[in-house]
C-alpha positions, 0 to 999 in steps of 0.5 A: 494389636500384638497383645490382642493377637497373642490373647486370641491365640491363647484363647483358641488354644484353650478352647481347642484343648477343652474340645479335645478333653471333651472327646471320648477316650477309649482303651480300644476301638473296633472300627467298622464292624457289622454289629449283631447285637444279640437280640435277633435284630438285623446287623448294623454298621458301627464302631465299638469303643471299649474302656476298662473292660466294658463297652463304652460307646457304639456309633461313629467313633472316628474322631475319638481318641483311643490307645488302639484301633483295630479295623474289623470292616466287613466282619461281624461283631457279636456278643461272646457266646454263652455255653449253658451246658458244659462239662469243662469244669474239671478241665478248667481247674487244671493248669494244662487246660485252664487256657480253654483253647477248644472253647475260645476257638468256638467263640465261647466266652462263658460256660455253665458247669456242674450240669446233669446234677453232677459236679461239686457240691462245695461251690466256694471250694470249686471256685477257688480251684477254678481260679488257681491257674487263671481262666481262659473263659468265664465260669458260672456254676450250678448246684448239682442235685445228684451230687447233693443227694449222694452226699446226704443219702448216698446211692440208696433207691428211696425217697428222702426223709424229712431230715434228709430233705432239710439237709439237701435244702441247706446244701443248695442254699449254701451253694446259692449263697456262694454265687451259683446260678441255679440248680441242675438235675439229672433224674436220668442218672443214679442217684438223681433218678431215685428222687421223686418230683417233689424232691426236685420241686423242694430244692428248686424252690431254694434256688428260685428264692435266690433268683436262680433257674432249674436245668434238667437232663430229663428222667427219660429222653426215649421210652426207658420208663415214664417216657419222653413227654412225661419227663418233659412234663416233670420239668414243667411241673418243677418250673411251675411249682417252684416258680423259676425258669425251667430248662429241658437241657440238650433236648432231643428225641432219643432212639427209634421209638420216639423219633418224630416226637419233636412236634409234640415236644414243641406243643407241650412247651408252647402250652406251658408257656401260654399258661405262664410257665417259663420253660426253655430248652438248649440243644447241640447241633449233632445227631449223636449224644454222649454218656456212659455205657452204664447209664445208657444200658443198665436199669437204675435198680441195678445201680442202687447201692453203688458200684460194688452192689452193681457188680454183685448183681451182674455176677449173680442170679437171678439179677444177672439174667434180669439185667441182661434182658434189660440191657438188650432192650436198652440197646435196641432202644438206642438203635443197636450195637452199630450205633454205640461208639466208645469214646473213652475206655481207660482199661483198654484204650485200643477199643476207643473209637470202635463200635460195640458191634465191631467189638462183639464180632472181635470177641465172638459174642453177642453185642449184649454180652460184649456190653456186659463184659465191658461193664464188668471190666470198668465201663466206658464212655460212649457216643450214641448215634440216636437222633433224627435230623428232622427232630433236631431241626424242628427243636432248633428253630424254636424261639425258646431253644438255646445253643449249648455244647454238653462238651468237656475239656479233654487233653489232646489225644486222650480218648475219642470224645464227641466232637461237640467239645470242639465244634458246637458253636461254629458248626451251628453257624456254618451248617445251619446258617451259611450252608443250609440257610435254615436260620438267619445269623442274627437269630442263631447268635441270639440263641448263643447270647441274649437268650441264655443271658435272659434265661439265667438272669445274666444282666451284664452279658449277652447283648452289645450295649453301652455299659455291659462287659466287653465279651465279644467275638469277631468273625466272617461266617463264611470262614468258620469251620468245625474241624472235629469229627467223630473219628478225629475229634481233637481238632480246634475249630477255625475261622474266628478273627478275634475273641475278647473277654472283658475287653482283652484279646483271648484270640487275635487275628485267629491266634490264641494269645494265652490271655486268661481274662476269665473269671468265676461269675457269681449270681449274687 
Protein backbone atom coordinates (compact mmCIF):
# COMPACT_ATOMS: atom_id res chain seq x y z
CA UNK A 1 0.00 0.00 0.00
CA UNK A 2 2.86 2.35 0.88
CA UNK A 3 4.51 1.64 -2.47
CA UNK A 4 1.24 2.24 -4.33
CA UNK A 5 0.74 5.54 -2.52
CA UNK A 6 4.28 6.61 -3.36
CA UNK A 7 3.86 5.68 -7.01
CA UNK A 8 0.50 7.47 -7.14
CA UNK A 9 1.98 10.62 -5.65
CA UNK A 10 4.89 10.50 -8.08
CA UNK A 11 2.50 10.04 -11.02
CA UNK A 12 0.41 12.98 -9.82
CA UNK A 13 3.52 15.15 -9.60
CA UNK A 14 4.59 14.15 -13.09
CA UNK A 15 1.14 14.90 -14.51
CA UNK A 16 1.05 18.24 -12.71
CA UNK A 17 4.50 19.09 -14.07
CA UNK A 18 3.37 18.19 -17.59
CA UNK A 19 0.30 20.40 -17.16
CA UNK A 20 2.47 23.31 -16.01
CA UNK A 21 4.81 22.77 -18.94
CA UNK A 22 1.84 22.98 -21.29
CA UNK A 23 0.72 26.34 -19.84
CA UNK A 24 1.82 29.22 -22.07
CA UNK A 25 4.73 31.31 -20.88
CA UNK A 26 5.29 34.98 -21.74
CA UNK A 27 7.82 37.73 -21.24
CA UNK A 28 5.00 40.12 -20.38
CA UNK A 29 1.24 39.95 -19.94
CA UNK A 30 -0.82 43.14 -20.19
CA UNK A 31 -3.85 42.35 -18.07
CA UNK A 32 -7.45 43.42 -18.57
CA UNK A 33 -7.15 46.11 -21.25
CA UNK A 34 -9.86 47.32 -23.57
CA UNK A 35 -8.38 46.15 -26.85
CA UNK A 36 -8.91 48.44 -29.84
CA UNK A 37 -7.38 46.15 -32.43
CA UNK A 38 -6.85 48.75 -35.19
CA UNK A 39 -9.42 47.42 -37.64
CA UNK A 40 -12.20 49.79 -36.60
CA UNK A 41 -14.07 47.02 -34.79
CA UNK A 42 -15.50 47.80 -31.32
CA UNK A 43 -13.14 47.33 -28.38
CA UNK A 44 -13.13 44.08 -26.40
CA UNK A 45 -11.61 43.18 -23.04
CA UNK A 46 -8.65 40.79 -23.08
CA UNK A 47 -5.17 40.07 -21.80
CA UNK A 48 -2.23 40.27 -24.19
CA UNK A 49 0.70 37.91 -23.85
CA UNK A 50 3.98 39.09 -25.38
CA UNK A 51 6.94 36.87 -26.19
CA UNK A 52 10.17 37.73 -28.00
CA UNK A 53 8.85 41.12 -29.08
CA UNK A 54 5.63 39.80 -30.61
CA UNK A 55 2.02 39.33 -29.62
CA UNK A 56 1.84 35.67 -28.68
CA UNK A 57 -1.70 35.36 -27.31
CA UNK A 58 -4.92 37.32 -26.79
CA UNK A 59 -7.61 36.28 -24.33
CA UNK A 60 -7.90 35.15 -20.72
CA UNK A 61 -4.30 34.61 -19.65
CA UNK A 62 -4.92 34.59 -15.90
CA UNK A 63 -3.42 31.11 -15.57
CA UNK A 64 -0.44 31.77 -17.82
CA UNK A 65 3.09 32.05 -16.56
CA UNK A 66 4.86 35.36 -17.23
CA UNK A 67 8.09 37.06 -16.30
CA UNK A 68 6.02 40.18 -15.63
CA UNK A 69 2.34 41.11 -15.49
CA UNK A 70 1.15 44.72 -15.87
CA UNK A 71 -2.42 45.63 -14.99
CA UNK A 72 -4.01 47.89 -17.65
CA UNK A 73 -7.61 47.43 -16.51
CA UNK A 74 -9.83 50.30 -17.67
CA UNK A 75 -7.25 51.53 -20.20
CA UNK A 76 -7.38 51.22 -23.98
CA UNK A 77 -4.77 49.08 -25.67
CA UNK A 78 -4.10 49.85 -29.35
CA UNK A 79 -1.47 49.15 -32.00
CA UNK A 80 1.38 51.66 -32.11
CA UNK A 81 0.61 54.71 -34.23
CA UNK A 82 2.15 54.94 -37.70
CA UNK A 83 3.05 58.44 -38.92
CA UNK A 84 3.09 58.16 -42.71
CA UNK A 85 4.50 61.64 -43.36
CA UNK A 86 7.36 62.69 -41.09
CA UNK A 87 10.32 65.04 -41.40
CA UNK A 88 11.97 63.41 -38.37
CA UNK A 89 14.65 61.63 -40.41
CA UNK A 90 17.47 64.18 -40.00
CA UNK A 91 16.78 64.55 -36.27
CA UNK A 92 16.65 60.81 -35.64
CA UNK A 93 20.11 60.49 -37.20
CA UNK A 94 21.56 62.71 -34.44
CA UNK A 95 22.51 61.53 -30.96
CA UNK A 96 20.57 64.40 -29.39
CA UNK A 97 17.21 63.55 -30.94
CA UNK A 98 17.45 59.81 -31.67
CA UNK A 99 15.40 59.02 -28.57
CA UNK A 100 12.35 60.45 -30.42
CA UNK A 101 10.72 61.80 -27.26
CA UNK A 102 8.20 64.10 -29.05
CA UNK A 103 7.10 61.13 -31.16
CA UNK A 104 6.83 58.54 -28.40
CA UNK A 105 4.77 60.87 -26.20
CA UNK A 106 2.25 60.98 -29.07
CA UNK A 107 2.10 57.19 -29.28
CA UNK A 108 4.01 57.10 -32.57
CA UNK A 109 6.03 53.91 -32.95
CA UNK A 110 6.81 54.08 -36.70
CA UNK A 111 7.55 57.05 -38.98
CA UNK A 112 7.89 57.30 -42.75
CA UNK A 113 10.70 59.67 -43.71
CA UNK A 114 11.89 61.44 -46.90
CA UNK A 115 8.44 62.87 -47.76
CA UNK A 116 7.55 65.61 -50.29
CA UNK A 117 10.23 64.36 -52.68
CA UNK A 118 13.02 65.54 -50.35
CA UNK A 119 15.60 63.66 -48.32
CA UNK A 120 18.33 61.12 -48.86
CA UNK A 121 18.85 59.50 -52.25
CA UNK A 122 21.26 56.96 -50.73
CA UNK A 123 18.73 54.85 -48.81
CA UNK A 124 21.32 52.37 -47.53
CA UNK A 125 23.59 55.18 -46.34
CA UNK A 126 20.70 56.90 -44.60
CA UNK A 127 19.83 53.66 -42.84
CA UNK A 128 23.37 53.43 -41.48
CA UNK A 129 23.20 57.02 -40.20
CA UNK A 130 19.81 56.40 -38.57
CA UNK A 131 21.08 53.32 -36.78
CA UNK A 132 24.26 54.96 -35.49
CA UNK A 133 22.86 56.11 -32.12
CA UNK A 134 19.97 53.70 -31.79
CA UNK A 135 16.37 54.63 -32.59
CA UNK A 136 13.53 55.48 -30.26
CA UNK A 137 11.01 54.62 -33.00
CA UNK A 138 10.87 52.50 -36.13
CA UNK A 139 11.68 54.20 -39.44
CA UNK A 140 10.43 53.42 -42.94
CA UNK A 141 12.04 55.24 -45.88
CA UNK A 142 10.75 56.69 -49.13
CA UNK A 143 12.87 57.29 -52.21
CA UNK A 144 12.48 61.07 -52.73
CA UNK A 145 11.78 62.08 -56.34
CA UNK A 146 12.89 65.72 -56.03
CA UNK A 147 16.26 64.74 -54.57
CA UNK A 148 16.70 62.06 -57.23
CA UNK A 149 15.95 64.60 -59.97
CA UNK A 150 18.34 67.15 -58.44
CA UNK A 151 21.15 64.58 -58.35
CA UNK A 152 20.69 63.85 -62.07
CA UNK A 153 19.47 67.14 -63.61
CA UNK A 154 20.10 69.76 -60.93
CA UNK A 155 17.68 72.69 -60.65
CA UNK A 156 17.01 73.06 -64.39
CA UNK A 157 13.45 73.79 -65.46
CA UNK A 158 13.05 71.31 -68.32
CA UNK A 159 11.91 67.78 -69.08
CA UNK A 160 14.33 64.93 -68.50
CA UNK A 161 16.09 63.41 -71.48
CA UNK A 162 15.75 59.69 -72.10
CA UNK A 163 19.21 59.10 -70.61
CA UNK A 164 18.41 61.21 -67.55
CA UNK A 165 15.15 59.37 -67.02
CA UNK A 166 17.04 56.07 -67.15
CA UNK A 167 19.51 57.41 -64.57
CA UNK A 168 16.64 58.40 -62.28
CA UNK A 169 15.01 55.00 -62.72
CA UNK A 170 18.28 53.39 -61.66
CA UNK A 171 18.44 55.49 -58.49
CA UNK A 172 14.85 54.66 -57.58
CA UNK A 173 15.58 50.99 -58.20
CA UNK A 174 18.65 51.13 -55.93
CA UNK A 175 16.57 52.75 -53.20
CA UNK A 176 13.83 50.17 -53.46
CA UNK A 177 16.38 47.34 -53.46
CA UNK A 178 17.81 48.87 -50.27
CA UNK A 179 14.42 48.52 -48.56
CA UNK A 180 12.45 51.70 -49.30
CA UNK A 181 8.66 51.51 -49.10
CA UNK A 182 7.80 53.67 -52.09
CA UNK A 183 8.37 56.88 -53.98
CA UNK A 184 7.58 60.31 -52.53
CA UNK A 185 7.16 63.37 -54.71
CA UNK A 186 6.66 67.09 -54.23
CA UNK A 187 5.82 68.64 -57.59
CA UNK A 188 4.78 71.76 -55.66
CA UNK A 189 8.48 72.30 -54.86
CA UNK A 190 11.44 72.97 -57.12
CA UNK A 191 13.05 70.98 -58.67
CA UNK A 192 10.28 68.36 -58.50
CA UNK A 193 7.92 70.93 -60.00
CA UNK A 194 9.94 70.85 -63.24
CA UNK A 195 8.97 67.21 -63.85
CA UNK A 196 5.92 66.36 -65.94
CA UNK A 197 3.37 63.73 -65.00
CA UNK A 198 4.89 61.07 -67.21
CA UNK A 199 8.23 61.38 -65.42
CA UNK A 200 6.41 60.71 -62.14
CA UNK A 201 4.59 57.75 -63.71
CA UNK A 202 7.83 56.28 -65.04
CA UNK A 203 9.56 56.42 -61.66
CA UNK A 204 6.48 55.25 -59.76
CA UNK A 205 6.42 52.15 -61.98
CA UNK A 206 9.85 51.24 -60.62
CA UNK A 207 8.62 51.61 -57.04
CA UNK A 208 5.47 49.66 -57.86
CA UNK A 209 7.48 46.76 -59.24
CA UNK A 210 8.85 46.28 -55.71
CA UNK A 211 5.42 46.50 -54.09
CA UNK A 212 5.89 50.14 -53.10
CA UNK A 213 3.44 53.03 -52.97
CA UNK A 214 3.42 56.60 -54.29
CA UNK A 215 2.94 59.57 -51.94
CA UNK A 216 2.72 63.13 -53.24
CA UNK A 217 2.68 66.69 -51.95
CA UNK A 218 0.56 67.64 -54.92
CA UNK A 219 1.52 70.20 -57.53
CA UNK A 220 -1.09 72.72 -56.38
CA UNK A 221 -3.08 72.79 -53.10
CA UNK A 222 -4.82 76.03 -54.07
CA UNK A 223 -4.99 77.86 -57.42
CA UNK A 224 -1.29 78.64 -57.91
CA UNK A 225 -1.21 77.05 -61.35
CA UNK A 226 -3.05 73.94 -62.48
CA UNK A 227 -5.40 74.12 -59.49
CA UNK A 228 -6.21 71.80 -56.60
CA UNK A 229 -8.46 69.35 -58.45
CA UNK A 230 -6.10 68.96 -61.39
CA UNK A 231 -3.26 68.33 -58.92
CA UNK A 232 -5.30 65.59 -57.29
CA UNK A 233 -6.00 64.17 -60.72
CA UNK A 234 -2.25 63.88 -61.25
CA UNK A 235 -1.94 61.61 -58.21
CA UNK A 236 -4.80 59.52 -59.53
CA UNK A 237 -3.12 59.33 -62.95
CA UNK A 238 0.16 58.16 -61.44
CA UNK A 239 -1.62 55.53 -59.33
CA UNK A 240 -3.66 54.33 -62.32
CA UNK A 241 -0.84 54.17 -64.86
CA UNK A 242 1.88 52.89 -62.51
CA UNK A 243 -0.57 50.44 -60.90
CA UNK A 244 0.29 51.14 -57.27
CA UNK A 245 -1.36 52.84 -54.26
CA UNK A 246 -1.38 56.65 -54.60
CA UNK A 247 -1.55 58.96 -51.59
CA UNK A 248 -2.51 62.64 -51.63
CA UNK A 249 -0.46 63.60 -48.60
CA UNK A 250 -1.50 66.24 -46.01
CA UNK A 251 -4.67 66.73 -48.01
CA UNK A 252 -6.22 70.21 -47.73
CA UNK A 253 -7.90 73.12 -49.48
CA UNK A 254 -5.29 75.85 -48.99
CA UNK A 255 -6.38 79.48 -48.96
CA UNK A 256 -9.63 81.42 -49.53
CA UNK A 257 -9.77 80.75 -53.30
CA UNK A 258 -10.38 77.03 -52.71
CA UNK A 259 -12.15 76.94 -49.35
CA UNK A 260 -15.18 74.69 -49.50
CA UNK A 261 -13.76 72.39 -52.18
CA UNK A 262 -13.42 69.39 -49.87
CA UNK A 263 -16.65 67.86 -51.16
CA UNK A 264 -15.36 67.96 -54.73
CA UNK A 265 -12.09 66.38 -53.57
CA UNK A 266 -14.08 63.56 -51.98
CA UNK A 267 -16.10 63.08 -55.18
CA UNK A 268 -12.90 62.86 -57.25
CA UNK A 269 -11.30 60.25 -54.99
CA UNK A 270 -14.48 58.21 -54.65
CA UNK A 271 -14.88 58.16 -58.44
CA UNK A 272 -11.29 56.98 -58.89
CA UNK A 273 -11.71 54.24 -56.31
CA UNK A 274 -14.96 53.13 -57.96
CA UNK A 275 -12.98 52.87 -61.19
CA UNK A 276 -10.50 50.57 -59.46
CA UNK A 277 -7.67 53.05 -58.76
CA UNK A 278 -6.21 52.65 -55.27
CA UNK A 279 -6.14 56.23 -53.94
CA UNK A 280 -5.82 57.42 -50.34
CA UNK A 281 -4.98 60.56 -48.38
CA UNK A 282 -3.38 61.54 -45.09
CA UNK A 283 -4.03 64.60 -42.97
CA UNK A 284 -3.00 66.50 -39.82
CA UNK A 285 -5.73 67.98 -37.55
CA UNK A 286 -4.77 71.66 -37.71
CA UNK A 287 -5.94 74.71 -39.65
CA UNK A 288 -2.37 75.82 -40.45
CA UNK A 289 0.27 74.34 -42.72
CA UNK A 290 4.03 74.84 -42.64
CA UNK A 291 6.57 75.29 -45.39
CA UNK A 292 9.28 77.73 -46.46
CA UNK A 293 8.76 81.37 -47.37
CA UNK A 294 10.29 80.80 -50.80
CA UNK A 295 8.08 77.90 -51.95
CA UNK A 296 5.02 79.63 -50.48
CA UNK A 297 5.52 82.92 -52.30
CA UNK A 298 8.02 82.65 -55.15
CA UNK A 299 6.94 81.51 -58.63
CA UNK A 300 8.76 78.34 -59.66
CA UNK A 301 10.31 79.94 -62.75
CA UNK A 302 12.15 82.30 -60.38
CA UNK A 303 13.76 79.33 -58.59
CA UNK A 304 15.11 77.63 -61.70
CA UNK A 305 18.87 77.23 -61.61
CA UNK A 306 19.18 77.30 -57.84
CA UNK A 307 19.67 79.93 -55.14
CA UNK A 308 22.25 82.05 -56.94
CA UNK A 309 20.04 82.36 -60.00
CA UNK A 310 17.05 83.22 -57.82
CA UNK A 311 18.96 85.99 -56.03
CA UNK A 312 20.03 87.44 -59.35
CA UNK A 313 16.41 87.60 -60.51
CA UNK A 314 15.32 89.21 -57.24
CA UNK A 315 17.77 92.06 -57.74
CA UNK A 316 17.54 92.77 -61.48
CA UNK A 317 14.85 94.03 -63.80
CA UNK A 318 12.57 93.05 -65.40
CA UNK A 319 12.54 89.84 -63.31
CA UNK A 320 12.37 91.68 -59.98
CA UNK A 321 9.11 93.42 -60.91
CA UNK A 322 7.57 90.18 -62.20
CA UNK A 323 8.57 88.41 -59.01
CA UNK A 324 7.13 91.17 -56.83
CA UNK A 325 3.81 90.90 -58.65
CA UNK A 326 3.75 87.10 -58.25
CA UNK A 327 4.67 87.32 -54.52
CA UNK A 328 1.81 89.76 -53.96
CA UNK A 329 -0.61 87.37 -55.65
CA UNK A 330 0.64 84.37 -53.69
CA UNK A 331 0.44 86.29 -50.42
CA UNK A 332 -3.20 87.11 -51.14
CA UNK A 333 -3.77 83.48 -52.12
CA UNK A 334 -2.73 82.47 -48.60
CA UNK A 335 -5.02 85.01 -46.98
CA UNK A 336 -2.63 87.90 -46.40
CA UNK A 337 0.40 88.83 -44.30
CA UNK A 338 -1.38 88.35 -40.98
CA UNK A 339 -1.72 84.63 -41.77
CA UNK A 340 2.05 84.05 -42.14
CA UNK A 341 4.00 83.32 -38.95
CA UNK A 342 7.76 82.74 -38.94
CA UNK A 343 8.85 79.49 -37.35
CA UNK A 344 12.55 79.54 -38.17
CA UNK A 345 14.70 82.53 -39.20
CA UNK A 346 18.36 81.49 -38.78
CA UNK A 347 19.69 84.94 -39.73
CA UNK A 348 17.49 86.81 -37.21
CA UNK A 349 15.96 84.71 -34.44
CA UNK A 350 14.10 87.75 -33.04
CA UNK A 351 11.64 87.38 -35.92
CA UNK A 352 10.67 83.83 -34.96
CA UNK A 353 7.09 83.51 -33.77
CA UNK A 354 6.08 86.83 -35.32
CA UNK A 355 3.66 87.47 -38.20
CA UNK A 356 4.69 88.94 -41.54
CA UNK A 357 2.22 91.77 -40.96
CA UNK A 358 4.02 92.69 -37.70
CA UNK A 359 7.45 92.61 -39.33
CA UNK A 360 6.26 94.80 -42.22
CA UNK A 361 4.86 97.32 -39.75
CA UNK A 362 8.12 97.36 -37.78
CA UNK A 363 10.15 97.89 -40.95
CA UNK A 364 7.63 100.44 -42.24
CA UNK A 365 7.24 98.74 -45.61
CA UNK A 366 4.49 96.92 -47.48
CA UNK A 367 4.16 93.20 -46.54
CA UNK A 368 5.23 92.11 -50.03
CA UNK A 369 8.43 94.16 -49.68
CA UNK A 370 9.09 92.75 -46.22
CA UNK A 371 8.74 89.26 -47.69
CA UNK A 372 11.14 90.06 -50.54
CA UNK A 373 13.65 91.51 -48.08
CA UNK A 374 13.51 88.32 -46.04
CA UNK A 375 13.93 86.16 -49.13
CA UNK A 376 17.07 88.07 -50.05
CA UNK A 377 18.38 87.74 -46.50
CA UNK A 378 18.14 83.96 -46.59
CA UNK A 379 14.47 83.09 -46.37
CA UNK A 380 12.54 81.63 -43.46
CA UNK A 381 10.42 78.72 -42.37
CA UNK A 382 6.77 79.67 -41.99
CA UNK A 383 3.49 78.52 -40.49
CA UNK A 384 0.60 79.51 -42.74
CA UNK A 385 -2.93 79.77 -41.31
CA UNK A 386 -4.81 78.93 -44.48
CA UNK A 387 -7.41 76.22 -43.95
CA UNK A 388 -11.10 76.15 -43.09
CA UNK A 389 -12.52 73.97 -40.33
CA UNK A 390 -15.31 72.50 -42.47
CA UNK A 391 -12.86 71.22 -45.08
CA UNK A 392 -10.63 69.67 -42.41
CA UNK A 393 -13.59 67.80 -40.90
CA UNK A 394 -14.99 66.62 -44.23
CA UNK A 395 -11.67 65.16 -45.33
CA UNK A 396 -10.95 63.70 -41.88
CA UNK A 397 -14.08 61.53 -41.90
CA UNK A 398 -13.32 59.70 -45.16
CA UNK A 399 -12.53 56.01 -44.80
CA UNK A 400 -9.45 56.45 -47.01
CA UNK A 401 -7.88 59.25 -44.91
CA UNK A 402 -4.95 58.41 -42.61
CA UNK A 403 -3.57 60.53 -39.79
CA UNK A 404 -0.06 61.93 -40.34
CA UNK A 405 1.88 64.76 -38.69
CA UNK A 406 4.09 66.31 -41.41
CA UNK A 407 6.17 67.22 -38.35
CA UNK A 408 9.85 66.98 -37.63
CA UNK A 409 12.24 66.72 -34.71
CA UNK A 410 13.64 70.06 -33.56
CA UNK A 411 15.99 70.66 -30.61
CA UNK A 412 14.07 72.10 -27.67
CA UNK A 413 14.03 75.88 -27.81
CA UNK A 414 15.07 76.19 -31.46
CA UNK A 415 12.62 78.24 -33.47
CA UNK A 416 8.83 78.23 -33.18
CA UNK A 417 7.86 75.08 -35.13
CA UNK A 418 4.36 73.96 -36.03
CA UNK A 419 2.79 72.23 -32.98
CA UNK A 420 2.01 69.20 -35.14
CA UNK A 421 5.56 67.99 -34.39
CA UNK A 422 4.52 67.49 -30.77
CA UNK A 423 0.77 67.00 -30.74
CA UNK A 424 -0.81 65.57 -33.90
CA UNK A 425 -1.98 62.16 -32.68
CA UNK A 426 -3.17 63.09 -29.17
CA UNK A 427 -4.92 66.15 -30.64
CA UNK A 428 -6.72 63.96 -33.18
CA UNK A 429 -8.14 61.84 -30.36
CA UNK A 430 -8.59 64.52 -27.71
CA UNK A 431 -10.40 67.09 -29.83
CA UNK A 432 -12.30 65.09 -32.40
CA UNK A 433 -13.07 61.90 -30.45
CA UNK A 434 -13.31 62.89 -26.78
CA UNK A 435 -14.47 66.51 -26.93
CA UNK A 436 -16.46 66.82 -30.14
CA UNK A 437 -17.44 63.16 -30.70
CA UNK A 438 -16.94 63.61 -34.44
CA UNK A 439 -15.68 60.05 -34.71
CA UNK A 440 -15.40 56.92 -32.56
CA UNK A 441 -12.12 56.03 -30.90
CA UNK A 442 -12.04 52.80 -32.90
CA UNK A 443 -12.35 54.65 -36.21
CA UNK A 444 -9.76 57.28 -35.25
CA UNK A 445 -7.26 54.59 -34.19
CA UNK A 446 -7.83 52.80 -37.49
CA UNK A 447 -6.57 55.91 -39.35
CA UNK A 448 -3.33 55.67 -37.34
CA UNK A 449 -2.73 51.92 -37.46
CA UNK A 450 -4.29 49.35 -39.79
CA UNK A 451 -5.06 51.81 -42.59
CA UNK A 452 -1.44 52.97 -43.06
CA UNK A 453 -0.31 49.37 -42.67
CA UNK A 454 -2.71 48.41 -45.46
CA UNK A 455 -1.74 51.29 -47.77
CA UNK A 456 2.00 50.69 -47.47
CA UNK A 457 1.75 46.87 -47.26
CA UNK A 458 3.24 46.79 -43.75
CA UNK A 459 2.25 43.25 -42.86
CA UNK A 460 3.71 42.93 -39.36
CA UNK A 461 2.23 46.06 -37.76
CA UNK A 462 -0.95 48.05 -37.49
CA UNK A 463 -3.25 45.40 -35.96
CA UNK A 464 -3.33 43.58 -32.63
CA UNK A 465 -3.15 39.95 -33.70
CA UNK A 466 -1.12 36.91 -32.61
CA UNK A 467 2.23 36.74 -34.36
CA UNK A 468 2.51 40.45 -35.17
CA UNK A 469 5.14 42.76 -33.71
CA UNK A 470 4.23 44.11 -30.26
CA UNK A 471 4.26 47.83 -31.05
CA UNK A 472 1.54 48.96 -28.62
CA UNK A 473 0.05 52.01 -26.95
CA UNK A 474 -1.89 52.04 -23.66
CA UNK A 475 -3.89 55.10 -22.61
CA UNK A 476 -7.02 56.70 -21.24
CA UNK A 477 -8.47 58.96 -23.96
CA UNK A 478 -9.82 61.34 -21.33
CA UNK A 479 -6.28 61.94 -20.07
CA UNK A 480 -4.70 62.82 -23.44
CA UNK A 481 -3.56 66.43 -23.81
CA UNK A 482 -1.62 68.02 -26.67
CA UNK A 483 0.27 70.85 -24.92
CA UNK A 484 1.99 72.32 -27.98
CA UNK A 485 0.60 75.61 -29.31
CA UNK A 486 1.52 77.87 -32.22
CA UNK A 487 3.22 80.35 -29.88
CA UNK A 488 4.72 77.80 -27.46
CA UNK A 489 5.19 74.60 -29.44
CA UNK A 490 8.08 72.93 -27.60
CA UNK A 491 5.84 70.99 -25.21
CA UNK A 492 5.48 67.22 -25.09
CA UNK A 493 2.02 65.72 -25.22
CA UNK A 494 0.76 64.10 -22.03
CA UNK A 495 -1.60 61.36 -20.99
CA UNK A 496 -0.21 58.15 -22.49
CA UNK A 497 0.34 55.42 -19.91
CA UNK A 498 2.59 53.01 -21.80
CA UNK A 499 4.23 52.78 -25.22
CA UNK A 500 5.95 49.55 -26.25
CA UNK A 501 8.12 48.93 -29.28
CA UNK A 502 8.79 45.28 -30.09
CA UNK A 503 7.53 44.42 -26.61
CA UNK A 504 9.89 46.79 -24.79
CA UNK A 505 8.70 49.78 -22.80
CA UNK A 506 9.69 53.06 -24.47
CA UNK A 507 7.30 54.90 -22.17
CA UNK A 508 6.15 53.37 -18.89
CA UNK A 509 3.65 54.85 -16.45
CA UNK A 510 3.84 58.10 -18.40
CA UNK A 511 7.64 58.35 -18.15
CA UNK A 512 10.09 57.91 -21.02
CA UNK A 513 12.45 55.01 -20.33
CA UNK A 514 15.23 56.00 -22.74
CA UNK A 515 14.87 52.62 -24.44
CA UNK A 516 15.88 52.64 -28.10
CA UNK A 517 14.00 49.63 -29.39
CA UNK A 518 13.25 51.03 -32.86
CA UNK A 519 14.70 49.79 -36.12
CA UNK A 520 14.91 50.81 -39.76
CA UNK A 521 12.23 48.69 -41.41
CA UNK A 522 13.03 47.35 -44.86
CA UNK A 523 10.28 46.77 -47.42
CA UNK A 524 11.96 43.80 -49.06
